[in-house]
C-alpha atoms as an extended CHARMM CRD file, in Angstrom:
* protein
*
       118  EXT
         1         1  MET       CA              1.2080000000       -3.0290000000       19.5630000000  PROA      1               0.0000000000
         2         2  ILE       CA             -1.3280000000       -4.9580000000       17.4990000000  PROA      2               0.0000000000
         3         3  TYR       CA             -0.8570000000       -5.6760000000       13.7980000000  PROA      3               0.0000000000
         4         4  LEU       CA             -4.2540000000       -6.0950000000       12.1360000000  PROA      4               0.0000000000
         5         5  ALA       CA             -4.0700000000       -8.3090000000        9.0230000000  PROA      5               0.0000000000
         6         6  ILE       CA             -6.8240000000       -8.0250000000        6.4090000000  PROA      6               0.0000000000
         7         7  PRO       CA             -7.0790000000       -9.8400000000        3.0430000000  PROA      7               0.0000000000
         8         8  TYR       CA             -6.6410000000       -7.4510000000        0.1450000000  PROA      8               0.0000000000
         9         9  THR       CA             -4.7070000000       -8.3420000000       -3.0030000000  PROA      9               0.0000000000
        10        10  HSD       CA             -6.8320000000      -11.1800000000       -4.3810000000  PROA      10              0.0000000000
        11        11  MET       CA            -10.1310000000       -9.5040000000       -3.5270000000  PROA      11              0.0000000000
        12        12  SER       CA            -12.3170000000       -7.5950000000       -6.0030000000  PROA      12              0.0000000000
        13        13  SER       CA            -12.0970000000       -3.8010000000       -5.8820000000  PROA      13              0.0000000000
        14        14  LEU       CA            -15.4840000000       -3.6920000000       -4.1260000000  PROA      14              0.0000000000
        15        15  TRP       CA            -14.2590000000       -6.0620000000       -1.3920000000  PROA      15              0.0000000000
        16        16  ARG       CA            -10.9500000000       -4.1750000000       -1.0950000000  PROA      16              0.0000000000
        17        17  GLU       CA            -12.9290000000       -0.9800000000       -0.4480000000  PROA      17              0.0000000000
        18        18  THR       CA            -15.2200000000       -2.7910000000        2.0110000000  PROA      18              0.0000000000
        19        19  TYR       CA            -12.2740000000       -4.2600000000        3.9150000000  PROA      19              0.0000000000
        20        20  PHE       CA            -10.5050000000       -0.8870000000        3.9090000000  PROA      20              0.0000000000
        21        21  MET       CA            -13.5580000000        0.7380000000        5.5090000000  PROA      21              0.0000000000
        22        22  LEU       CA            -13.9150000000       -2.1530000000        7.9620000000  PROA      22              0.0000000000
        23        23  GLY       CA            -10.2220000000       -1.8680000000        8.8170000000  PROA      23              0.0000000000
        24        24  CYS       CA            -10.6230000000        1.8590000000        9.4800000000  PROA      24              0.0000000000
        25        25  HSD       CA            -13.5830000000        1.1930000000       11.7600000000  PROA      25              0.0000000000
        26        26  ILE       CA            -11.8460000000       -1.5520000000       13.7550000000  PROA      26              0.0000000000
        27        27  THR       CA             -8.6000000000        0.4310000000       13.9930000000  PROA      27              0.0000000000
        28        28  ALA       CA            -10.4860000000        3.4760000000       15.3110000000  PROA      28              0.0000000000
        29        29  ASP       CA            -12.3990000000        1.2960000000       17.7570000000  PROA      29              0.0000000000
        30        30  LEU       CA             -9.1810000000       -0.2270000000       19.0760000000  PROA      30              0.0000000000
        31        31  PHE       CA             -7.6170000000        3.2520000000       19.3780000000  PROA      31              0.0000000000
        32        32  ALA       CA            -10.6740000000        4.3670000000       21.3520000000  PROA      32              0.0000000000
        33        33  ARG       CA            -10.0990000000        1.4100000000       23.6970000000  PROA      33              0.0000000000
        34        34  GLY       CA             -6.5480000000        2.6180000000       24.3280000000  PROA      34              0.0000000000
        35        35  ARG       CA             -4.9090000000       -0.0340000000       22.1480000000  PROA      35              0.0000000000
        36        36  GLN       CA             -2.0700000000        0.7140000000       19.7640000000  PROA      36              0.0000000000
        37        37  VAL       CA             -2.6790000000       -0.8470000000       16.3650000000  PROA      37              0.0000000000
        38        38  PHE       CA             -1.1200000000       -0.7920000000       12.9110000000  PROA      38              0.0000000000
        39        39  THR       CA             -3.3480000000       -1.8370000000       10.0250000000  PROA      39              0.0000000000
        40        40  PRO       CA             -1.4340000000       -1.8880000000        6.7020000000  PROA      40              0.0000000000
        41        41  VAL       CA             -4.5820000000       -1.7950000000        4.5610000000  PROA      41              0.0000000000
        42        42  VAL       CA             -5.7120000000        1.3830000000        6.3230000000  PROA      42              0.0000000000
        43        43  TYR       CA             -2.3720000000        3.0260000000        5.6180000000  PROA      43              0.0000000000
        44        44  THR       CA             -1.7540000000        1.8270000000        2.0570000000  PROA      44              0.0000000000
        45        45  HSD       CA             -5.2060000000        1.5550000000        0.4230000000  PROA      45              0.0000000000
        46        46  GLN       CA             -5.5560000000        5.2220000000       -0.5140000000  PROA      46              0.0000000000
        47        47  ILE       CA             -1.9170000000        5.4490000000       -1.6060000000  PROA      47              0.0000000000
        48        48  SER       CA             -2.4000000000        2.4720000000       -3.9450000000  PROA      48              0.0000000000
        49        49  LEU       CA             -5.5310000000        4.0590000000       -5.4190000000  PROA      49              0.0000000000
        50        50  ARG       CA             -3.9040000000        7.4200000000       -6.0710000000  PROA      50              0.0000000000
        51        51  TYR       CA             -0.4540000000        6.3440000000       -7.2400000000  PROA      51              0.0000000000
        52        52  PRO       CA              0.6410000000        3.5840000000       -9.6220000000  PROA      52              0.0000000000
        53        53  LEU       CA              1.8020000000        1.1460000000       -6.9470000000  PROA      53              0.0000000000
        54        54  PRO       CA              1.1840000000       -2.5950000000       -7.0980000000  PROA      54              0.0000000000
        55        55  VAL       CA             -1.2420000000       -4.1390000000       -4.6220000000  PROA      55              0.0000000000
        56        56  ASP       CA              0.3950000000       -7.5870000000       -4.5550000000  PROA      56              0.0000000000
        57        57  TRP       CA              2.0540000000       -9.1900000000       -1.5470000000  PROA      57              0.0000000000
        58        58  GLN       CA              5.4880000000       -9.3190000000       -3.1710000000  PROA      58              0.0000000000
        59        59  PHE       CA              5.5630000000       -5.5340000000       -3.4270000000  PROA      59              0.0000000000
        60        60  TRP       CA              4.3310000000       -4.8760000000        0.1300000000  PROA      60              0.0000000000
        61        61  GLN       CA              5.9930000000       -7.8170000000        1.9250000000  PROA      61              0.0000000000
        62        62  ALA       CA              9.0840000000       -5.9790000000        3.2010000000  PROA      62              0.0000000000
        63        63  PHE       CA              6.9550000000       -3.0220000000        4.3490000000  PROA      63              0.0000000000
        64        64  ASP       CA              4.4450000000       -5.2370000000        6.1570000000  PROA      64              0.0000000000
        65        65  GLU       CA              7.0510000000       -7.4600000000        7.7950000000  PROA      65              0.0000000000
        66        66  ALA       CA              9.0120000000       -4.4340000000        9.0490000000  PROA      66              0.0000000000
        67        67  PHE       CA              5.9300000000       -3.2790000000       10.9380000000  PROA      67              0.0000000000
        68        68  LEU       CA              4.8810000000       -6.7580000000       12.0380000000  PROA      68              0.0000000000
        69        69  ALA       CA              8.3570000000       -7.2460000000       13.5490000000  PROA      69              0.0000000000
        70        70  GLN       CA              7.6530000000       -4.2460000000       15.8230000000  PROA      70              0.0000000000
        71        71  CYS       CA              4.3340000000       -5.6320000000       17.0510000000  PROA      71              0.0000000000
        72        72  ASP       CA              3.5030000000       -7.7590000000       20.0790000000  PROA      72              0.0000000000
        73        73  GLU       CA              0.5460000000       -9.5990000000       18.5910000000  PROA      73              0.0000000000
        74        74  LEU       CA             -1.2530000000      -10.3110000000       15.3370000000  PROA      74              0.0000000000
        75        75  TYR       CA             -4.9700000000       -9.8440000000       14.8800000000  PROA      75              0.0000000000
        76        76  VAL       CA             -6.4140000000      -11.4920000000       11.7690000000  PROA      76              0.0000000000
        77        77  LEU       CA             -9.7220000000      -10.1980000000       10.4890000000  PROA      77              0.0000000000
        78        78  ASP       CA            -11.7690000000      -13.3800000000       10.0840000000  PROA      78              0.0000000000
        79        79  VAL       CA            -13.6050000000      -12.5620000000        6.8490000000  PROA      79              0.0000000000
        80        80  PRO       CA            -14.2040000000      -14.2070000000        3.4680000000  PROA      80              0.0000000000
        81        81  GLY       CA            -10.9050000000      -14.4520000000        1.6010000000  PROA      81              0.0000000000
        82        82  VAL       CA             -8.6110000000      -14.7340000000        4.6080000000  PROA      82              0.0000000000
        83        83  ALA       CA             -7.6880000000      -18.3740000000        3.9010000000  PROA      83              0.0000000000
        84        84  GLU       CA             -6.8760000000      -17.5610000000        0.2550000000  PROA      84              0.0000000000
        85        85  SER       CA             -4.8730000000      -14.4160000000        1.0020000000  PROA      85              0.0000000000
        86        86  GLU       CA             -1.1840000000      -14.9230000000        0.2970000000  PROA      86              0.0000000000
        87        87  GLY       CA             -0.3290000000      -11.8710000000        2.3910000000  PROA      87              0.0000000000
        88        88  VAL       CA             -2.4020000000      -12.7920000000        5.4290000000  PROA      88              0.0000000000
        89        89  GLN       CA             -1.1340000000      -16.3670000000        5.3560000000  PROA      89              0.0000000000
        90        90  ALA       CA              2.4510000000      -15.0570000000        5.1820000000  PROA      90              0.0000000000
        91        91  GLU       CA              1.7630000000      -12.6940000000        8.0920000000  PROA      91              0.0000000000
        92        92  ILE       CA              0.4040000000      -15.6170000000       10.1130000000  PROA      92              0.0000000000
        93        93  ALA       CA              3.5250000000      -17.6680000000        9.2790000000  PROA      93              0.0000000000
        94        94  PHE       CA              5.7100000000      -14.7160000000       10.3170000000  PROA      94              0.0000000000
        95        95  ALA       CA              3.8400000000      -14.4010000000       13.6200000000  PROA      95              0.0000000000
        96        96  LEU       CA              4.1720000000      -18.1260000000       14.3020000000  PROA      96              0.0000000000
        97        97  ALA       CA              7.9050000000      -18.0430000000       13.5090000000  PROA      97              0.0000000000
        98        98  HSD       CA              8.3660000000      -15.1220000000       15.9160000000  PROA      98              0.0000000000
        99        99  ASP       CA              6.1270000000      -16.4700000000       18.7040000000  PROA      99              0.0000000000
       100       100  LEU       CA              3.5720000000      -13.6720000000       18.3880000000  PROA      100             0.0000000000
       101       101  PRO       CA              0.1060000000      -14.4520000000       19.7290000000  PROA      101             0.0000000000
       102       102  ILE       CA             -2.5450000000      -14.6260000000       17.0010000000  PROA      102             0.0000000000
       103       103  THR       CA             -6.1640000000      -13.6070000000       17.5560000000  PROA      103             0.0000000000
       104       104  TYR       CA             -8.8570000000      -14.0600000000       14.9230000000  PROA      104             0.0000000000
       105       105  VAL       CA            -11.1960000000      -11.0660000000       14.9980000000  PROA      105             0.0000000000
       106       106  ASP       CA            -14.8560000000      -11.4520000000       14.1220000000  PROA      106             0.0000000000
       107       107  PRO       CA            -16.1160000000       -8.2810000000       12.4170000000  PROA      107             0.0000000000
       108       108  CYS       CA            -19.4960000000       -8.8710000000       14.0950000000  PROA      108             0.0000000000
       109       109  ASP       CA            -17.7910000000       -7.9810000000       17.3860000000  PROA      109             0.0000000000
       110       110  PHE       CA            -17.3520000000       -4.4880000000       15.9090000000  PROA      110             0.0000000000
       111       111  GLY       CA            -20.8640000000       -4.1990000000       14.4740000000  PROA      111             0.0000000000
       112       112  PHE       CA            -20.1160000000       -5.4870000000       10.9620000000  PROA      112             0.0000000000
       113       113  CYS       CA            -21.3720000000       -8.9210000000        9.9770000000  PROA      113             0.0000000000
       114       114  LEU       CA            -20.4480000000      -10.1140000000        6.4780000000  PROA      114             0.0000000000
       115       115  GLU       CA            -22.2660000000      -12.9050000000        4.6710000000  PROA      115             0.0000000000
       116       116  SER       CA            -19.9900000000      -13.9610000000        1.8140000000  PROA      116             0.0000000000
       117       117  GLU       CA            -17.6160000000      -12.7900000000       -0.8830000000  PROA      117             0.0000000000
       118       118  GLU       CA            -20.2840000000      -12.9580000000       -3.5840000000  PROA      118             0.0000000000
């Protein structure tokens, strides 16, 4: 199973929504290709909008790591903000510590090319 990591917490609300939609698109595309994928942002974005839950890594760390521990590989969405994302960097460190292959995913490969965070 693939774990798809996407920057979220430190992004503006507009970028969080953009990355949520991008995550949905990529997750659906991977499902259509017969791949099993878990994308935390896809699962938790709407919950965080509707209920008073924090969006920070400290709150979601145990949840994310429990799923990542069940996965065979980590995909990292290579978008603006990924290097600054505490959560994504922690997920990469987790994958490295557990010998999970890491693949950086270009959103252009799925029909979405992003210019910058601004």
